[in-house]
C-alpha positions in Angstrom: -62.7 10.8 43.2 -59.4 12.5 44.2 -56.0 11.2 43.2 -55.3 10.2 46.8 -58.4 8.1 47.0 -57.6 6.4 43.7 -54.1 5.6 45.0 -55.5 4.1 48.2 -58.0 2.0 46.2 -55.1 0.7 44.0 -53.0 0.0 47.0 -55.9 -2.0 48.5 -56.2 -4.0 45.3 -52.5 -4.7 45.4 -52.6 -6.0 49.0 -55.8 -8.0 48.3 -54.8 -9.6 45.0 -51.0 -9.9 45.3 -50.7 -10.6 49.0 -48.7 -13.8 48.3 -46.1 -12.0 46.2 -45.9 -9.2 48.8 -45.5 -11.8 51.6 -42.6 -13.5 49.7 -41.0 -10.1 49.1 -41.2 -9.3 52.8 -39.6 -12.6 53.7 -36.8 -12.0 51.2 -36.3 -8.5 52.7 -36.1 -9.9 56.2 -33.5 -12.4 55.1 -31.5 -9.6 53.5 -31.7 -7.6 56.7 -30.6 -10.7 58.7 -27.7 -11.2 56.3 -26.7 -7.5 56.7 -26.6 -8.0 60.5 -24.1 -10.8 60.1 -21.8 -8.7 57.9 -21.8 -5.8 60.5 -20.9 -6.9 64.0 -22.9 -5.6 66.9 -21.9 -2.2 68.3 -22.4 -0.7 71.8 -22.5 2.9 72.7 -22.2 4.8 76.0 -21.6 8.4 77.0 -19.5 10.4 79.5 -20.5 13.9 80.5 -18.0 16.8 81.1 -19.2 19.9 83.0 -18.0 23.4 82.1 -18.5 25.6 85.1 -19.3 29.3 84.6 -21.1 31.2 81.9 -20.5 29.9 78.4 -21.9 31.0 75.0 -23.3 28.5 72.6 -20.5 29.1 70.2 -17.9 28.4 72.9 -19.6 25.2 73.8 -19.5 24.1 70.1 -15.8 24.8 70.0 -15.2 22.7 73.1 -17.2 19.8 71.5 -14.9 20.0 68.5 -11.8 20.0 70.6 -13.1 16.8 72.3 -13.0 15.0 69.0 -9.8 16.6 67.7 -6.9 14.5 66.5 -4.8 15.5 69.5 -7.3 14.2 72.0 -8.0 11.0 70.1 -4.3 10.3 69.6 -3.7 10.6 73.3 -6.7 8.5 74.1 -5.5 5.8 71.7 -2.1 5.8 73.2 -3.5 5.5 76.8 -5.9 2.6 75.8 -3.1 0.8 73.9 -5.6 -1.4 71.9 -3.9 -3.5 69.3 -4.1 -2.0 65.8 -6.3 0.9 67.0 -5.0 4.5 66.6 -6.5 7.9 66.7 -7.8 7.7 63.1 -9.6 4.4 63.9 -11.2 6.0 67.0 -12.5 8.9 65.0 -15.5 6.9 63.6 -16.4 5.7 67.1 -16.3 8.9 69.1 -18.7 11.9 68.9 -19.2 14.9 71.1 -22.2 17.2 71.4 -23.0 20.3 73.5 -26.0 19.6 75.8 -28.0 21.9 78.0 -26.4 23.1 81.3 -22.9 23.6 79.9 -22.3 19.9 79.4 -20.2 18.3 76.7 -21.5 14.8 76.1 -18.8 12.4 74.7 -20.1 9.2 73.2 -18.0 6.2 72.4 -18.9 3.2 70.3 -17.1 -0.1 70.3 -17.7 -3.8 69.6 -18.0 -4.7 73.3 -19.7 -2.9 76.2 -16.4 -2.9 78.1 -14.5 -1.2 75.3 -17.3 1.3 74.8 -17.1 2.3 78.4 -13.3 2.5 78.4 -13.3 4.6 75.3 -15.8 7.2 76.6 -14.0 7.5 79.9 -10.6 7.8 78.4 -11.6 10.4 75.8 -13.3 12.5 78.4 -10.2 12.4 80.6 -7.9 13.3 77.8 -10.2 16.1 76.8 -10.2 17.6 80.3 -6.4 17.3 80.6 -5.8 18.9 77.2 -8.3 21.7 77.8 -6.6 22.5 81.2 -3.2 22.5 79.6 -3.9 24.8 76.6 -5.8 27.3 78.7 -2.8 27.8 81.0 -4.0 26.0 84.2 -1.2 24.5 86.3 1.8 26.0 84.5 3.7 28.6 86.6 5.7 29.9 83.7 2.6 30.8 81.6 1.0 32.3 84.7 4.1 34.5 85.3 4.1 36.0 81.8 2.3 39.3 82.8 4.8 39.9 85.7 7.7 39.3 83.4 6.3 41.8 81.0 6.1 44.4 83.7 9.7 43.8 84.7 10.8 44.1 81.1 9.0 47.5 80.8 10.7 48.8 83.9 14.1 47.8 82.7 13.4 49.5 79.4 12.3 52.7 81.2 15.5 52.7 83.2 17.6 52.2 80.0 15.8 55.2 78.4 16.7 57.4 81.5 20.3 56.4 81.2 20.3 57.2 77.5 18.7 60.6 78.2 21.4 61.4 80.7 24.1 60.4 78.4 22.7 62.6 75.6 24.2 65.6 77.3 22.9 68.7 78.9 20.9 69.7 75.8 23.3 72.5 74.4 22.8 71.3 70.9 19.7 70.9 68.8 20.4 67.2 68.2 20.7 66.5 71.9 17.5 68.3 72.7 15.6 66.4 70.1 17.0 63.1 71.4 16.1 63.8 74.9 12.6 64.8 73.8 12.0 61.5 71.9 13.3 59.5 74.8 11.0 61.2 77.2 8.0 60.5 74.9 9.0 56.8 74.6 9.3 56.5 78.4 5.8 58.1 78.9 4.3 55.6 76.4 5.8 52.7 78.3 4.5 54.0 81.6 1.0 54.3 80.1 1.3 50.7 78.9 2.3 49.5 82.4 -0.7 51.3 83.9 -3.1 49.6 81.4 -1.5 46.2 82.1 -2.1 46.8 85.8 -5.7 47.6 85.2 -6.4 44.3 83.4 -8.5 42.0 85.7 -6.8 38.5 86.0 -10.3 37.0 86.4 -11.3 38.4 83.0 -9.3 35.7 81.3 -11.5 32.6 81.3 -9.9 29.5 82.5 -11.3 26.1 81.5 -11.9 24.2 84.7 -13.6 21.0 83.3 -15.1 18.4 85.5 -15.9 14.8 84.5 -19.3 13.9 85.9 -18.6 10.3 86.8 -17.7 7.3 84.7 -19.7 6.3 81.7 -22.4 3.6 82.2 -21.7 0.2 80.7 -24.2 -0.3 77.8 -26.7 -3.1 78.2 -28.0 -3.3 74.6 -26.7 -2.9 71.1 -26.5 0.4 69.4 -29.0 0.9 66.5 -29.4 -0.5 63.9 -29.8 -3.7 65.8 -30.4 -7.1 64.2 -34.1 -6.8 64.9 -34.2 -3.4 63.3 -32.3 -4.6 60.2 -34.7 -7.5 59.8 -37.8 -5.4 60.2 -36.4 -2.6 58.0 -35.5 -5.1 55.2 -39.0 -6.6 55.2 -40.6 -3.1 55.2 -38.3 -1.9 52.4 -39.0 -4.8 50.1 -42.7 -4.6 50.8 -42.7 -0.9 49.9 -40.6 -1.6 46.8 -43.2 -4.2 45.8 -46.1 -1.8 46.1 -44.2 1.0 44.4 -43.3 -1.4 41.6 -46.9 -2.4 41.0 -48.0 1.2 41.0 -45.2 2.2 38.6 -46.0 -0.7 36.3 -49.7 0.2 36.2 -48.9 3.9 35.5 -46.5 3.0 32.7 -48.8 0.4 31.2 -50.4 1.4 27.9 -53.3 -1.1 28.1 -56.6 0.6 27.9 -58.9 0.1 31.0 -61.9 2.3 30.4 -64.8 1.6 27.9 -64.6 5.0 26.1 -60.9 4.6 25.4 -61.4 1.1 24.1 -64.3 2.2 21.8 -62.3 5.1 20.6 -59.3 2.9 19.7 -61.6 0.6 17.7 -63.5 3.6 16.1 -66.8 2.2 17.2 -69.6 2.7 19.7 -69.6 1.2 23.2 -72.7 -1.0 23.5 -72.4 -2.2 27.1 -70.7 -4.6 29.5 -71.4 -8.3 29.8 -71.0 -9.6 33.3 -68.8 -12.7 33.6 -68.8 -14.5 36.9 -65.6 -13.9 38.8 -64.1 -17.4 38.9 -60.5 -18.1 39.7 -59.4 -18.4 36.1 -61.2 -15.2 34.9 -57.9 -13.3 34.4 -55.6 -16.4 34.5 -53.8 -17.3 31.2 -53.1 -20.8 30.3 -49.6 -22.1 30.8 -47.6 -25.1 32.0 -44.1 -25.7 33.3 -42.2 -24.5 36.4 -42.6 -20.8 35.5 -46.3 -21.0 35.2 -46.5 -23.0 38.5 -44.5 -20.3 40.3 -46.8 -17.6 38.9 -49.8 -19.5 40.1 -48.3 -19.9 43.6 -47.4 -16.2 43.8 -50.7 -15.1 42.3 -49.0 -13.1 39.6 -51.0 -14.8 36.9 -54.1 -12.9 38.0 -54.6 -9.3 36.9 -54.8 -7.0 39.9 -55.4 -3.6 38.3 -58.9 -4.5 37.0 -61.6 -3.7 39.4 -64.1 -6.4 40.2 -67.6 -5.1 40.2 -70.4 -6.2 42.4 -73.2 -7.4 40.3 -76.5 -6.0 41.5 -79.3 -8.5 41.6 -79.2 -12.2 40.8 -79.0 -14.3 37.7 -82.1 -12.7 36.3 -80.5 -9.3 36.7 -77.5 -10.4 34.8 -79.6 -11.8 32.0 -81.6 -8.5 31.8 -78.4 -6.5 31.3 -77.2 -9.0 28.7 -80.5 -8.7 26.9 -80.2 -4.9 26.8 -76.8 -5.2 25.1 -78.3 -7.5 22.5 -81.2 -4.9 22.0 -78.7 -2.1 21.4 -76.9 -4.3 18.9 -80.1 -5.1 17.1 -81.1 -1.5 16.9 -77.8 -0.5 15.3 -78.2 -3.1 12.4 -80.2 -2.1 9.4 -81.3 -5.6 8.8 -81.3 -8.9 10.8 -78.4 -10.4 9.0 -75.6 -12.5 10.6 -73.0 -10.6 12.6 -69.3 -11.5 13.0 -68.1 -11.5 16.7 -64.4 -10.9 17.0 -62.6 -12.1 20.1 -58.9 -11.6 20.6 -57.0 -14.8 21.1 -56.0 -15.5 24.7 -58.8 -13.3 26.1 -60.7 -15.9 28.1 -63.1 -13.4 29.7 -64.0 -12.0 26.3 -64.6 -15.6 25.0 -67.0 -16.3 27.8 -68.8 -13.0 27.3 -69.1 -13.8 23.6 -70.5 -17.2 24.4 -73.2 -15.5 26.5 -74.1 -13.2 23.7 -74.4 -16.1 21.3 -76.6 -18.1 23.7 -78.8 -15.0 24.2 -79.1 -14.5 20.5 -80.0 -18.1 19.8 -82.5 -18.2 22.7 -84.4 -15.3 21.3 -88.1 -16.3 20.6 -89.6 -15.7 17.2 -89.9 -12.0 16.6 -93.3 -10.5 16.8 -94.8 -8.2 14.3 -93.6 -5.1 16.2 -90.0 -6.1 16.7 -87.1 -7.8 14.9 -85.2 -10.7 16.3 -81.6 -10.8 17.3 -79.0 -11.3 14.6 -77.2 -14.6 14.3 -73.7 -14.3 15.8 -70.6 -16.1 14.7 -67.6 -16.0 17.0 -64.1 -15.7 15.4 -60.8 -15.6 17.3 -58.3 -13.2 16.0 -54.6 -13.0 16.8 -53.7 -9.6 18.1 -50.1 -9.7 16.9 -51.1 -10.5 13.3 -54.8 -9.9 13.1 -56.6 -11.6 10.2 -60.4 -11.4 9.8 -62.4 -13.5 7.4 -63.6 -11.8 4.3 -67.1 -10.4 4.4 -69.9 -12.6 3.2 -73.5 -12.1 4.2 -72.6 -10.5 7.5 -73.8 -7.0 8.3 -70.7 -6.0 10.2 -68.4 -7.0 13.1 -68.8 -6.8 16.8 -65.6 -6.7 18.9 -65.8 -8.3 22.4 -62.8 -8.0 24.7 -61.9 -7.4 28.3 -60.6 -4.2 29.7 -57.0 -3.7 30.6 -55.7 -6.4 28.3 -54.8 -4.6 25.1 -53.1 -1.5 24.0 -54.5 1.2 21.6 -52.1 0.0 18.9 -53.3 -3.6 19.2 -56.9 -2.6 19.0 -56.2 -0.3 16.0 -54.6 -3.3 14.3 -57.9 -5.2 14.8 -59.9 -2.3 13.4 -57.7 -2.2 10.3 -58.0 -5.9 9.8 -61.8 -5.5 9.9 -61.7 -2.7 7.4 -59.4 -4.7 5.2 -61.9 -7.6 5.2 -64.7 -5.0 4.4 -66.3 -5.4 7.8 -67.7 -2.4 9.6 -67.2 -2.4 13.4 -70.8 -1.8 14.5 -70.0 -1.8 18.2 -67.8 -2.8 21.1 -68.7 -4.9 24.1 -66.5 -5.1 27.2 -66.4 -8.2 29.4 -66.5 -7.3 33.1 -65.9 -9.6 36.1 -68.5 -9.7 38.8 -68.2 -11.4 42.2 -71.7 -12.8 42.2 -71.8 -16.3 41.0 -74.8 -17.8 39.1 -77.0 -20.2 41.0 -76.2 -23.8 40.4 -78.8 -26.1 39.0 -78.9 -29.8 38.5 -78.2 -29.6 34.7 -75.4 -27.0 34.9 -71.7 -27.7 35.2 -70.1 -24.8 37.1 -66.6 -25.5 35.6 -67.6 -25.5 31.9 -68.5 -22.5 29.7 -70.9 -24.3 27.4 -73.5 -25.2 30.1 -73.4 -21.5 31.1 -74.3 -20.5 27.6 -77.1 -23.0 27.5 -78.4 -21.7 30.8 -78.5 -18.2 29.3 -80.7 -19.4 26.5 -83.0 -21.3 28.9 -83.4 -18.2 31.0 -84.3 -16.2 28.0 -87.0 -18.6 27.0 -88.4 -18.7 30.5 -88.5 -14.9 30.6 -90.3 -14.9 27.2 
């Protein structure tokens, strides 16, 4: 199975087994989004379009868009609007300009009311058109007359050069000849400059004739993010954080989940899996008080990262698999002596699985001449934090029964060391697995108690025998 498929399976387990917690997180995120909408007042945005006639390059359009949001334009717009406490710097955050297709500069204004947004966009567009026309030379006679004044200045200079040449004398001396020659060259250069100035096409200088394409439309809805978007975004964000948190916790967890890893940590052989009916309290630890009640309400007291298997067959099939585990255990023992069954404290599933093994071993019929009977099993609870195993008596070894995903490699290594210290050889490991199929109810069986289930296992074994 690919990593993507594994992630999808784990996400499905999170939604199926922690839906209460995820629902609470989504509600909390929605409340946070709603609170954020109260802190930020609603904003409204509208746009005014300015047309630039003629042929314009993209770079020139970008320059005009930057001019529309310059401090000069915004200061003039703020002065014309005369809003209390609002200057050009305050308008900068609420005004933007972009170059659109068709030589159009789109000026957008954002304000706290639709009326102000409309006024802001229209005023900035008007100030932009006025400023662009002024700095380009449109409508100013003095700036338009600059080329003609330059021609007159050149002509005056040429006449002055002629007067200086006449005053230099008739050219009898070397100095006067050189002076007259230099003055003639200077006059020729000025005449060439005048000719080039006359050849300049006045239409080649691009004039900015901007046109405002109508007033801005009054906005009818809030600008994003709206209150609805903030509420939905907060719920989605907290839900995603909840899922990511579960995945991160599962990835960082050091608890062993697979049978080979568990057997390797104990230094023993994996003998099989004992199916435990998947009741509500299969993975639920005992606890009282407000904290335990909250965990039950949110569903966080139930392990989500352990897959629940579908048990094939019925009760008879479960008993058959249980008998096979006992057969493998019997085959590993040199003699049918008693066996110590070690169950970690607090592992309820392992305790129920050990009870089924004890019931199966006690329900074994008298061995025939061709086979040995099952060993007698004695269950002992061991603290994982400070494991202590009874000293070896007439037992032939120890069998460790535990559930997957509950203990780390260091904790299991501690149990194995405690067994070695008590001179017990770990002959095998049995993992308790949760199945969804429930055993059939009978008249003499209590579905809530563990002891009647064990007795049922023994009765089934006798019936099968």
